[in-house]
N, C-alpha and C positions, 0 to 999 in steps of 0.2 A: 296458571288461570284460576280453577277450577275455583282454590280457597279466597281469590279475593273476590269473583265475583261474587260467589255465596256468599262471606262474607260483607261484603258492603250492602246486597240487597237483603238480608237480615237483621242487620247492625244499626246500619248510618240511618237517620230520618230522611224520611221516601224525598221530600224537599232536593239534596243537597245530592242520593241513590245518582243521580244520572252524571252531575261531574265528576265523582270519584268515578263511576266507571271508564267513562272517556278518559284518564287519566292511569288509568290499569291499564287499560287496551294497548296503549304505546307507549314503550320501554324511553323513550326520550322523555317522552311529561310525569313518570307513575314516579321522582319526583317530589312533585307536587302535592301529592300524597302521602308518602313516607315523610319528609320534611315535616308537612304537618301532624304529625302523631305526639310530636309534646304536647302541644296544643291544643289535642283534638277535641273539638267540643260537637260533634256529628251523631254520636252515639245516642240511640233511639234510648230512653230512660225505660222504657217497659222494658227492654229486654238486658237491662246492668244490674248486677247487684253483688254489694257490698259484700264485703270481704272481714269477720273480725280482727279485732285487733291481734289479740292474740294466736291468730294464723298467717300474720299476716307475713308469713319466711317460704320458700322455696320446699318444704320435704312436708309441711301441712298444705300447700297450696296445689302440691302433685297430691296426694290424701281425698280434698276436696277435689279435681277434677278427675283423676282416677274410681273416683265414688260415681260419677256423672258421667260416667263408659266411656271416657276419653283412651283413646288407644295408646301403645309407645313412645310412637313418634308423632309429630307438632310441626308443624309450618309458619315460619316468620313472612311477618310482611314491616320491617321499620326502619328507621331510619338512621341504622347504624350500618351498613352497607356490607361489613363481614359477613349480615346474620338477611340480612332482606332477602328474600326468595329462597331460601335454605331451609332444609329438613335438618330436624336434631332427636333423640333423644328425649323424652321430655321434661328427664329433673335434669338432664344439660341446659333443655333449655330454660328453662325455669332460673335455675342459678348463675347465667347468666343475665338474666333479662331482669328478676325482681332486685327490687334496690338502685337499677344500676340509674335509674331518672330517662332513658331514651328510650323515645316513642315507641312503640312497638306492641303490635299483635298478635299475639302466638293463637293459632288457629289448630285445635285439637280433632273437632267435625266440621266441617266444612257446614258452616250455616247454621250452628245448630250450638257448638258451643267454642268457648274461645277468651282469653285471658287480654285484657288491655292492660296495656304498663305507659302513662304518661311524668312529667313531670311533676306533678299534681296528687296524680289520683292511680289507682287501682284495681280493677275489678274482674270480674267472674261475667261473661255476659253470654246466655246463654236463652235461645228460642228454638221450640218444638213442635211442630203440629200433633205429635203421642207423643206419650211418656219413652221417654229412654230407656231401654231395657236397662232394668238392673241389675247390678255389679252381682258376679255367681262366686259363690261359694263353695267351696269340696270339702266333703272328706270322705276318707279310706277310709272300711269297715272291715270287720270280721263276724261271722254268724256269733260270737260270744253274747250275751246282753250283759250292761254295766249295771252292779247291783245299786250306783248311785242314781246315774241320770238314768238308766230306764231303756235307753236305745242301746244299736251294736255298737260295741267300745271299738276305738278306734284304731290304725295301724302299729300307732306307738308300744300300745300294753303285749300286743300279737308278739310285734319284736323283739321287744328285750324277753318273753318266755322263752321265745326260740331261740336269744342267743344265751341264755343262761341252761340250756338244754341239751345236758352234756352224751345226749343222741344226736344231735344235730352232728353235721358234717364241720370238721374243723374249721373250712376253707367258704363254709357259709356264715361261720358263728367270726370271723375275725374280719368279714365284708361286712356284716353286721355293728358290729364293732366300731368300725370306722365310718361308716350311715348314722350310727346315733350318736357321738360324740362329734360328728362335725353338726349336727340339729343342736345336740347340748351347746357347740359355743355361737354359731349363727342364729338360729331361732329363739326368740327373747321368752322367759317362762313367766305366760301370765300373775301377777298378783293377786289375782281376785281368786283363783284356784285352788287359794290357800285359804279360804275363809268361808267354812262347812256352810253357810249358807246359800251357796251357790254350788251344790253337789250336781243338782240337775246339769249345771252349764256346758254349752259343747263347743270346741274346739274347731274352729275352718278353718281352712287354707284361700288364703287371694286366690282367686285364677291370672291375676298377672304377677303372682308369686315365682315366675317358673323355675328359677334354682333348686327350690326346697320341696315342686311338683315333681322333680328331675328325679332328687334325692328320693325321692318316697316312691317313686317306679322302679326305681333300682330294688327299694326294698319290698318291692308287692314279689318281683318277680323271685325272690331268694325266696321268701313268702308260702310262693305259690310252689315253687320246685321242690317243697319239706311239707305237700298240704294240704295249706293252710291255704282257703278260701276266704277273697280280700271284693269286695264290689267298691267301686267308685259312686258315690252319691255327689249331686249337686241341685242348691236353690239359693234364689233371691230374693228369701225372706224368712231366712235364719232365724229368726225370734224380736226379744228384748236383748240388745248389747248391750255387753258389760266391761267387753277391755277391746281396742284397736293398736296395731302398731301397723309397718310396709304387706307385712305378710301374714299377717293371720287376722280372726276374729274371734271374739269367746261369748256366745250369745245362751241366753238362756228360751227355749222353745214358746211360742204362742200358748195358754190357754193347758189344758192336761194329758197327760201322755192316755 
């Protein structure tokens, strides 16, 4: 009941809250709410934010919600009986809901962040008494200073050096080859890094990019076993974002070094 009650109290206009709270408190009357979602007009407009036409698709909406702090699991309140009252991974839920025309509220953070889909509309619902924590960006760095960016080099430069060093044990070189090949195949190569004007740009992993970070930790283990000290750093403010995909961003730090 936590998601339903929080959603109604935060996003529904005050004079209709009691009505809908009464519906969801009883399983026999719940359908009075869910069946109304296809043409739901009780959302408080102060909490409702439109989505630009170019981002009206599951992948982009996933990025929007994650950037606002959405966790990987969400909860659905829906006229679809197979979805209603169930939790789904966020991308899966959005693939089901977006474009379906089935009245659904996708609750990410109870009473603070949601998406509503109706037959006529699709919008972000957001209400926060205090700012949501900015999404964390992560880097793994070594002690060497990069001559272009002026900051500590990232783990990939160190991993390539170790892989190419004939003094590195063969089994470590082989494991590094496999890990670096995985990143080559699965991680996008940001085109902005090809521009010499962006030599100060720095790559950061998104904290929700679990598979990439798991494989980075595998490289950290090999590097540290071979005497390379690796440090993990985090920030919620990486600078001017030049590039973004589902796993990473590239940003130029604010100000001067």
